[in-house]
Steps between C-alpha positions, in 0.01 A plus 500: 500500500474176701838573658382846605191352670716242678726779630196688632378187677845431646520858633153468650587172673827643630321805641241275667778299667676816619180643647410171666851479646477855634163421655634187669811675632285774652267238650799318647653820640172599666447142619134538406434134415554257784754231416610653170842606633570157644385332181712731285813455713456123486393454137669775299853358532369163374323670208815679383729273303772732371775615736478855366127510584563359847764768565265769371219397735718413800476845664121497475471150646740582783313822577166319512647226717651752741169687528327176604738444792 
């Protein structure tokens, strides 16, 4: 029973992260928060530690960077 509750909590937390990520991507694409794109382009690569994660996010970072130019 405890394991079942933990799984429910894990699913809830995962869904929260996905929704927050979707919200932030949309905010970045619309450029609706001043400085958020620049901050993301600068800080996200430092936040990511695994090469596979860096490769996954590279297109997004490059797209944001290009849109700022």
